[in-house]
VEXFI-934430 format. One record per residue (C-alpha): residue number from 0; y, z, x. Coordinates in steps of 0.001 Angstrom, whole numbers, plus 500000, padded with zeros to 6 digits. Example, Ala and Ser with C-alpha at 12.3 -4.5 7.8 and 13.67 -1.06 7.14 Angstrom:
! residues 2
i;y;z;x
0;495500;507800;512300
1;498940;507140;513670
This chain:
! residues 749
i;y;z;x
0;500000;500000;500000
1;503447;499188;501270
2;505802;501934;502175
3;507779;503105;499167
4;510859;503353;501307
5;511108;499617;501903
6;514712;498637;502119
7;516298;496608;499354
8;517500;493096;500050
9;520856;491668;499079
10;519232;489821;496195
11;517968;493146;494821
12;521489;494553;494820
13;522831;491472;493079
14;520132;491757;490444
15;521076;495391;489813
16;524738;494424;489466
17;523904;491687;487020
18;521586;493882;485002
19;524121;496715;484745
20;527171;494466;484515
21;528195;495736;481079
22;527933;499367;482184
23;530038;498642;485264
24;532567;496729;483195
25;532736;499551;480636
26;533403;502186;483300
27;536022;499939;484888
28;537827;499273;481617
29;537739;502910;480461
30;539139;504251;483738
31;541847;501582;483915
32;542843;502191;480278
33;542999;505949;480864
34;545102;505393;483984
35;547375;503061;482079
36;547735;505581;479252
37;548471;508327;481768
38;551062;506135;483512
39;552795;505189;480291
40;552968;508751;478961
41;553880;510319;482313
42;557388;511731;482563
43;559441;510119;485388
44;559798;512259;488503
45;562803;511958;490864
46;563015;513126;494441
47;566033;514364;496343
48;565920;514330;500150
49;568040;515981;502857
50;567736;515467;506623
51;568454;518462;508881
52;568851;518572;512645
53;567440;521622;514451
54;568880;521613;517958
55;566976;523114;520906
56;569755;525656;521495
57;573047;526478;519831
58;576398;525843;521533
59;577287;529510;522121
60;580762;530218;523402
61;579386;533197;525328
62;576026;533724;526980
63;573794;536372;525526
64;570342;535260;526627
65;568847;538686;526182
66;569746;538651;522495
67;568609;535064;521791
68;565675;534314;524024
69;563492;531484;522735
70;562105;528186;523886
71;563400;525902;521143
72;561529;522887;522536
73;558277;524689;521858
74;556121;523353;519031
75;555560;526851;517674
76;559312;527326;517237
77;559732;524203;515130
78;556622;524966;513109
79;558065;528396;512407
80;561291;526831;511174
81;559356;524516;508829
82;557513;527496;507393
83;560779;529388;506926
84;562213;526461;504940
85;559182;526456;502633
86;558962;530255;502434
87;559256;532318;499266
88;562462;533892;500591
89;564345;530591;500658
90;562785;529647;497313
91;564020;532868;495699
92;567536;532387;497073
93;567733;528831;495735
94;566290;529815;492347
95;568762;532669;492007
96;571718;530572;493141
97;570946;527794;490611
98;569471;530104;487936
99;566322;528018;487869
100;564250;530834;486346
101;566009;530040;483080
102;565828;526272;483496
103;563787;524159;481101
104;562768;522114;484150
105;560466;524971;485180
106;559796;526510;481780
107;560103;523754;479175
108;560336;524817;475554
109;557733;523413;473196
110;558901;520530;471057
111;559144;520584;467315
112;556437;517999;466777
113;552930;518971;465830
114;551514;517443;468996
115;553910;519387;471210
116;553164;522617;469377
117;549433;521998;469698
118;549689;521280;473428
119;551772;524433;473899
120;549238;526502;471990
121;546372;525066;474067
122;548183;525867;477320
123;548875;529441;476191
124;545282;529895;475108
125;543996;528606;478438
126;546394;530909;480270
127;545247;533920;478280
128;541608;533063;478890
129;542318;532650;482587
130;544034;536037;482745
131;541154;537621;480857
132;538594;536174;483253
133;540630;537288;486259
134;540930;540766;484786
135;537146;540957;484451
136;536643;540336;488174
137;539776;542108;489379
138;539177;545528;490983
139;540417;548544;489011
140;544106;549345;489265
141;545166;551897;491911
142;548146;553141;489944
143;550573;550428;490984
144;553341;549628;488549
145;553001;546520;486437
146;555392;543654;487154
147;558400;543404;484932
148;558872;540335;482798
149;561764;539162;485003
150;559734;539573;488210
151;556720;537812;486726
152;558951;534943;485606
153;560543;534785;489050
154;557156;534659;490767
155;556034;531912;488447
156;559233;529991;489212
157;558676;530447;492960
158;555165;529047;492594
159;556415;525988;490697
160;559246;525572;493210
161;556866;525660;496195
162;554622;523030;494632
163;557531;520603;494281
164;558978;521237;497745
165;557956;519114;500737
166;559004;519797;504342
167;558075;517138;506889
168;559248;516691;510499
169;560553;513285;511550
170;558320;511972;514329
171;559660;511946;517886
172;562881;513756;516947
173;564323;517166;516149
174;564983;516165;512564
175;563251;517565;509504
176;563096;516046;506034
177;563427;518361;503031
178;562549;516821;499667
179;562253;518266;496164
180;560870;516624;493049
181;562235;517181;489560
182;562346;515444;486218
183;566149;515432;486414
184;567707;513369;489244
185;570787;515630;489242
186;568653;518748;489639
187;566594;517116;492406
188;569792;516492;494393
189;571277;519946;493710
190;568082;521782;494656
191;567651;519805;497885
192;571235;520524;498988
193;570821;524175;498000
194;567665;524481;500100
195;569462;523154;503171
196;572475;525432;502633
197;570378;528539;501959
198;568276;527839;505039
199;571439;527566;507175
200;572809;530760;505612
201;569535;532546;506188
202;569522;531457;509832
203;573119;532646;510281
204;572347;536006;508626
205;569323;536502;510842
206;571424;535827;513928
207;574165;538208;512760
208;571605;540898;512038
209;570134;540362;515484
210;573582;540638;517090
211;574336;543816;515172
212;571042;545344;516222
213;571819;544324;519807
214;575250;545933;519658
215;573789;549164;518324
216;571165;549166;521051
217;573761;548354;523737
218;575950;551274;522654
219;573093;553719;523069
220;571990;552156;526354
221;575505;552150;527832
222;575888;555890;527212
223;572540;556529;528847
224;573304;554289;531825
225;576710;555933;532329
226;574962;559278;532879
227;572539;557640;535317
228;575421;556093;537289
229;577254;559400;537572
230;574120;561244;538714
231;573192;558583;541318
232;576685;558424;542804
233;576866;562230;542975
234;573573;562440;544906
235;574794;559786;547330
236;578053;561573;548010
237;576305;564894;548607
238;574024;563215;551176
239;577021;561749;553047
240;578764;565106;553116
241;575699;566944;554426
242;575249;564510;557346
243;578959;563980;557985
244;578667;560256;557351
245;582091;558677;557155
246;581323;554957;557378
247;578362;553081;556025
248;575266;552504;558072
249;575116;549015;559412
250;572392;546982;560990
251;574418;546869;564284
252;573679;550533;564929
253;569983;549945;564673
254;570268;546822;566804
255;572114;548772;569555
256;569409;551412;569543
257;566755;548785;569737
258;568544;547016;572630
259;568860;550295;574516
260;565175;550996;574039
261;564236;547537;575269
262;566483;547832;578359
263;565134;551281;579134
264;561538;550078;578833
265;562299;547309;581345
266;563749;549844;583828
267;560703;552056;583367
268;558437;549159;584199
269;560432;548405;587372
270;560519;552083;588355
271;556814;552438;587792
272;556140;549385;589959
273;558411;550678;592705
274;556758;554106;592540
275;553284;552618;592800
276;554307;550490;595822
277;555917;553450;597584
278;552903;555629;596928
279;550538;552956;598227
280;552486;552427;601477
281;552769;556150;602073
282;549107;556865;601439
283;547971;553888;603539
284;550180;554851;606502
285;549128;558481;606371
286;545453;557564;606196
287;545659;555289;609275
288;547529;557874;611274
289;545062;560593;610314
290;542251;558333;611484
291;543945;558027;614945
292;544504;554313;614615
293;546858;552756;617200
294;550398;552798;616006
295;550737;549094;616602
296;547994;548487;614025
297;549870;550297;611223
298;551897;547782;609134
299;554646;550221;608180
300;555168;551105;611866
301;555250;547524;613029
302;557914;546705;610442
303;560357;549197;612096
304;562873;547519;614481
305;563061;550532;616819
306;559323;550526;617212
307;559438;546826;617936
308;562101;547358;620663
309;560081;550236;622199
310;557022;548035;622086
311;558972;545287;623843
312;560075;547661;626619
313;556504;548918;626966
314;555296;545378;627496
315;557960;544826;630128
316;557070;548084;631957
317;553385;547213;631933
318;554119;543804;633367
319;556254;545434;636051
320;553556;547965;636802
321;551057;545180;637148
322;553273;543463;639692
323;553885;546678;641620
324;550188;547500;641600
325;549591;544403;643626
326;551853;545802;646394
327;551706;549584;646030
328;549161;552219;645311
329;548932;554412;642239
330;550891;557216;643818
331;553718;555086;644911
332;556963;556404;643611
333;557827;553186;641823
334;554483;553079;640080
335;554805;556722;639140
336;558264;556039;637815
337;556928;553187;635674
338;554163;555477;634338
339;556708;558127;633512
340;558760;555596;631522
341;555619;554402;629742
342;554778;557969;628735
343;558297;558520;627503
344;558147;555306;625432
345;554825;556353;623907
346;556231;559756;622967
347;559273;558147;621409
348;557136;555666;619472
349;554921;558452;618146
350;557917;560513;617084
351;559407;557450;615477
352;556142;556802;613621
353;556236;560335;612263
354;559722;559694;611023
355;558611;556468;609380
356;555828;558300;607538
357;558284;560969;606379
358;560601;558199;605204
359;557753;556619;603238
360;556984;559959;601658
361;560613;560439;600704
362;560734;556932;599214
363;557638;557663;597122
364;559020;560981;595860
365;562351;559369;595059
366;560644;556555;593103
367;558512;559042;591238
368;561530;561172;590370
369;563357;558086;589072
370;560333;557094;586978
371;560042;560568;585483
372;563749;560579;584684
373;563512;557216;582909
374;560472;558362;580854
375;562341;561474;579737
376;565306;559338;578687
377;562896;557012;576850
378;561370;559855;574845
379;564790;561233;573968
380;566056;557820;572849
381;562951;557161;570725
382;563325;560527;568995
383;566958;559760;568247
384;566033;556274;566920
385;563369;557693;564588
386;565753;560279;563224
387;568392;557612;562755
388;565937;555350;560907
389;564942;558142;558535
390;568557;558960;557897
391;569404;555295;557329
392;566451;554809;554945
393;567422;557789;552849
394;571039;556647;552953
395;570147;553181;551748
396;567899;554530;549001
397;570627;556691;547576
398;573146;553916;548031
399;570839;551417;546292
400;570255;553797;543383
401;573972;554253;542945
402;574761;550524;543259
403;571853;549507;540957
404;572850;551983;538302
405;576419;550745;538519
406;575308;547081;538215
407;573121;547779;535176
408;575973;549668;533593
409;578424;546842;534266
410;575945;544249;532927
411;575422;546201;529711
412;579164;546518;529278
413;579517;542760;529787
414;576739;542026;527281
415;578337;544392;524809
416;581586;542452;525056
417;579721;539136;524639
418;577806;540420;521613
419;581043;541662;520047
420;582611;538240;520518
421;579478;536525;519119
422;579636;538746;516046
423;583133;537496;515377
424;582136;533847;516112
425;578615;533278;514654
426;577155;529801;515223
427;573908;528141;514200
428;571874;525324;515722
429;571130;523682;512337
430;573204;520857;510916
431;572954;518575;507914
432;572499;514986;509092
433;572045;513295;505695
434;572983;515126;502524
435;570934;514414;499430
436;572005;511487;497271
437;571561;511146;493552
438;568189;509349;493184
439;568377;506211;491090
440;564684;505335;490806
441;561783;507698;490092
442;559097;508210;492709
443;556461;508603;490031
444;554767;507114;488169
445;553868;504233;490491
446;552343;501983;487910
447;550895;499329;490190
448;549499;501872;492653
449;547979;504027;489928
450;546370;501044;488248
451;545058;499758;491569
452;543574;503150;492389
453;542155;503405;488869
454;540620;499949;489234
455;538981;500883;492512
456;537917;504273;491182
457;536577;502791;487934
458;534680;500122;489807
459;533282;502775;492132
460;532177;504939;489210
461;530580;501964;487515
462;528724;500951;490656
463;527684;504521;491331
464;526376;505051;487806
465;524638;501672;487852
466;522808;502289;491088
467;522055;505881;490095
468;520450;504719;486859
469;518594;502075;488815
470;517408;504785;491194
471;516156;506867;488259
472;514505;503810;486694
473;510912;503851;487995
474;509602;501177;485664
475;508112;497911;486821
476;510457;494981;486421
477;509691;492198;488893
478;506702;490637;490614
479;508009;492197;493812
480;507711;495619;492173
481;504060;494865;491376
482;503345;493942;494960
483;505405;496752;496451
484;504407;499687;494279
485;500958;498732;492995
486;499535;496711;495902
487;497934;494438;493334
488;498093;490649;492772
489;500653;489353;490309
490;499238;487087;487608
491;502247;486145;485509
492;505122;486964;483168
493;504784;486995;479365
494;508122;486723;477543
495;509058;489014;474708
496;508079;487614;471288
497;510326;488841;468514
498;508538;489918;465325
499;505078;489534;466906
500;502625;492464;466888
501;498920;492820;467476
502;498376;494007;463888
503;500082;490960;462380
504;497685;488132;461405
505;498576;484691;462665
506;501040;485971;465343
507;499557;483957;468213
508;502156;481876;470058
509;499459;479826;471788
510;498239;478727;468329
511;501388;478524;466222
512;503706;476924;468817
513;501869;475283;471656
514;505120;474136;473292
515;506865;477497;473233
516;507785;479408;476337
517;505280;482151;475427
518;502456;479622;474988
519;503247;478096;478379
520;503261;481602;479888
521;499768;482321;478516
522;498479;479030;479891
523;499947;479933;483296
524;498206;483307;483014
525;494919;481525;482254
526;495319;479453;485423
527;496087;482521;487534
528;493039;484356;486154
529;490684;481445;486697
530;491774;481089;490320
531;491912;484823;491024
532;488496;484792;492691
533;488046;482666;495752
534;484395;481607;495296
535;484110;481086;491523
536;485872;481500;488211
537;485344;484923;486597
538;483236;484755;483443
539;483460;488254;482027
540;486994;489637;481949
541;488325;493015;480879
542;491904;493210;479603
543;493339;496720;479608
544;496574;498591;480213
545;497751;501866;481717
546;499004;503271;478415
547;499292;502408;474734
548;501769;499858;473429
549;501620;497580;476480
550;500488;494495;474457
551;497019;494231;476002
552;495289;493120;472747
553;497788;490330;472063
554;497577;489235;475691
555;493753;489251;475585
556;493627;487161;472402
557;496189;484612;473636
558;494375;484397;476963
559;491145;483734;475064
560;492850;481073;472920
561;494158;479237;476008
562;490683;479303;477557
563;489198;477971;474293
564;491862;475275;474236
565;490814;474406;477760
566;487304;473594;476451
567;485524;476810;477359
568;483349;478532;474774
569;485097;481863;474626
570;484290;485105;472871
571;486483;488189;472471
572;484746;491540;472340
573;486858;494310;470799
574;485693;497382;472724
575;488708;499461;471707
576;486600;501676;469444
577;489476;504075;468881
578;492324;501793;467733
579;490833;498323;467207
580;493368;495536;466609
581;491587;492226;467367
582;490261;491786;463809
583;493737;492312;462315
584;495326;489744;464606
585;492606;487216;463937
586;492485;487973;460173
587;488806;489097;460256
588;486887;492135;458990
589;485264;494823;461163
590;482580;496221;458845
591;480028;495461;461527
592;480585;494896;465175
593;480341;496435;468647
594;479744;499985;467476
595;476779;498813;465359
596;475285;496900;468288
597;475673;499819;470697
598;474378;502405;468228
599;471432;500395;466837
600;469179;498678;469388
601;467598;496610;466593
602;470905;495096;465544
603;471041;491326;465928
604;473935;490464;468229
605;474170;486843;467137
606;474711;487847;463530
607;477807;489908;464444
608;479616;487119;466282
609;482328;485808;463928
610;483973;482422;464035
611;487745;482287;464102
612;488842;478913;462932
613;490104;478144;466436
614;487832;475683;468190
615;485619;477244;470911
616;486766;480807;470063
617;484579;483566;468559
618;485130;487286;468049
619;482878;490327;468120
620;484896;492933;466199
621;484799;496626;466950
622;482876;497655;463886
623;483211;501112;462352
624;484986;503679;464584
625;482246;505917;466021
626;482655;509631;466834
627;481490;509092;470461
628;482989;505824;471828
629;482627;506804;475499
630;478889;507524;475221
631;478301;504208;473464
632;480343;502110;475899
633;478761;503786;478910
634;475189;503192;477733
635;472741;500436;478585
636;473371;498612;475325
637;476820;497576;476543
638;475342;495815;479517
639;472690;494240;477262
640;475461;492985;474965
641;477193;491268;477865
642;473893;489864;479124
643;473027;488471;475682
644;476416;486849;475230
645;476499;485415;478748
646;474248;482386;478084
647;475956;481757;474777
648;479568;481519;476022
649;481478;480250;479043
650;484081;483058;479010
651;483773;486610;477716
652;486983;488626;477286
653;486669;492354;476588
654;489589;494242;475020
655;489408;497934;476017
656;491533;501062;475459
657;494196;502085;478029
658;492848;503345;481353
659;494840;506571;481537
660;494248;507563;477907
661;490421;507690;477834
662;487503;506854;480091
663;486303;503907;477997
664;488029;501303;480173
665;486571;502641;483428
666;483071;502652;481919
667;483332;498941;481064
668;485179;497941;484268
669;482034;498366;486340
670;480165;495908;484067
671;482595;492950;484206
672;483552;490508;486955
673;487263;491253;486844
674;489957;493431;485262
675;493381;492263;484114
676;496013;495027;483836
677;498758;494434;481264
678;502081;496245;481906
679;505121;496205;479641
680;508092;495374;481866
681;511117;497717;481896
682;509084;500287;479950
683;506008;501527;481787
684;506396;503908;484716
685;504938;502628;487936
686;503335;506025;488519
687;501345;505668;485281
688;500200;502168;486219
689;499334;503287;489724
690;497243;506114;488291
691;495335;503667;486114
692;494713;501276;489014
693;493553;504166;491203
694;491049;505151;488515
695;489678;501588;488498
696;489566;501419;492289
697;487534;504625;492448
698;484663;502899;490600
699;485070;499780;492787
700;486245;497639;489877
701;487458;494155;490748
702;491133;494071;489817
703;492215;490490;489306
704;495889;491358;488973
705;498759;492623;486846
706;500575;490869;483989
707;504188;491777;483145
708;504451;491603;479374
709;507342;491736;476915
710;510074;490399;479218
711;513325;489676;477363
712;514403;486572;479221
713;517743;486363;477436
714;518546;489845;478808
715;516542;490271;481992
716;515863;486636;482758
717;517738;486896;486074
718;514758;488865;487393
719;512410;485970;486736
720;514412;482841;487401
721;511804;481744;489971
722;508992;482229;487459
723;510386;480287;484489
724;508150;477816;482710
725;509483;474411;481809
726;508371;472355;478908
727;509515;469549;476674
728;510160;470079;472987
729;511095;467630;470261
730;512942;470039;468014
731;516407;471539;468324
732;514982;474926;469261
733;513266;473453;472267
734;516441;471740;473385
735;518403;474958;473081
736;515755;476721;475141
737;516014;474125;477877
738;519770;474487;477971
739;519548;478252;478184
740;517046;478191;481022
741;519053;475618;482924
742;522111;477803;482524
743;520208;480849;483881
744;519392;479110;487109
745;516197;477105;486613
746;516306;473388;487235
747;515649;471310;484148
748;512302;469554;483907
């Protein structure tokens, strides 16, 4: 079976639109007429409009940023202004200024006509019911006083006022549009101008109130700051008196101290270096002399000029002694004199060396004393600098407190003067750019727009209702429905036959009007049935339906007639032992028939076969209605009946009860070569038919296909334009039929 969620094609949608065209047209016309009636009866509405400019900041003569601190370019600021314009406060001011709470614009009096009085009574009744319902769900009162009549009327007027007011910013600008709608053009203009003026007044009053609050606050703050200034200046003066400070501390004093410290540190470094050098020379010289080193090997001794001169004389004496030693002996007076001079020089050089060492010691002690003196001066100067820094820090703190307090005091005094001037010269940053003009044309009703919307809305409702009804419609309508929902072959379409019923004798279209559309449809059905099996034509056929009233009996008889007309010896067996109709249609009696054969094995079958007056067509009527039809039809005698009639006839057609009503049809289905299911189009639910087919499939019955019966081609013919039957007729009726079918889309034969 195909999926039930198969998508619809465009042709399916067009068929739905054509089928429901009158419903869609009715919805369209009703909605458009209602919209037209509403437009005609609607009272004209006029709109007044004023354009305001809200500047980012006002042109204040004085600066008082602390009082008015806002970022006017901020989106939140402008949004706040829009909300203020549409607030209840502005609405109340305008209503009171124009006395709108007593205006008939807001509270119209009922007219004298009966219609007006009725409408007024209905509105009052609805209002009372609404109040009663609200009172039922409203929490119990907490003792609050009830609103007075004047206050209730004012609140109602504010609500009506707010509904008619529109505040919209002008894109990419600081302009705002204020509009108000009213039935009177004069009132629309007056209210719009009043809104702008009251908003400007409200803004000015808010600014004045803010200035007054600022002045009050400044007065209190100035008195407090004056006390702080006096206390800070008193503490500063006491500090100066205690430390005998006449002039202010300056940074030069600290810089001088710092320069002195730096210079002194440099001298200390030099003195320390000099002391270390002197100590090193002294200790080195003393160590060499204590070790008995020759005096000429001591660097400090060799650097002395006197030592150098003594050393020079000693060299000369030794040279002289060497010359004399070549001539004289050691005891020669000259040699002894030279030795005496050498000894004297050595004594002098040693004494001089001792003096040099004492000089080095004195130099070291002097350098050390200078270094110690500089370090003491350094410590004293650092102590003085630290004390001076502490004194200067405390001085500056007290001075800063006094100066800061004085500055704050002076600033507050200045702001107080500015606020006082601003109070006398209040300004606002809101200006009227375009004042409201007296509207000449109403903004509503917009007849063309309303009708266009109504047309679209009505068409949408019509389409929605049409497709919704189509969605709810689960009947079988087209051959595609048979294939999609039933998964069964489609055999043909039988048109609706007005005034024809299965219990009416002589109501066979295939007999009375061989050239009619119904007769051609039955012949097409005969062809489909005969070619339904691939290997051979079915001989024994069962015609049934899913439920009663589908037209199975009439279809079975007409099918049998067309087979008889085709030259086949055909017999109809009426196995509907509960509501037999074949004998009535054929104008025969049913005193004896199928029930007699099935109940009495000795009954002669040939004697119960009745002729019909139609060539090649016989009927076996149902006979008396038995109490147990299912047991009879399910017995062996039913199969024997079919076997006995088989050699006698070419085609055997069995009319049985509906499948879903009783089990009779399923009992016979297993005994025939094929089953034809008759379904009344646009009437039978596909679920019912599917249930009947499932019951037949469970017993492995051969289902030849489904026939759609009772199709009203003049109404639903657009579903079957590809299945129309064409024929020629000699009478006017036939010609009219051809014209109709050609008009509905079928090509003429």
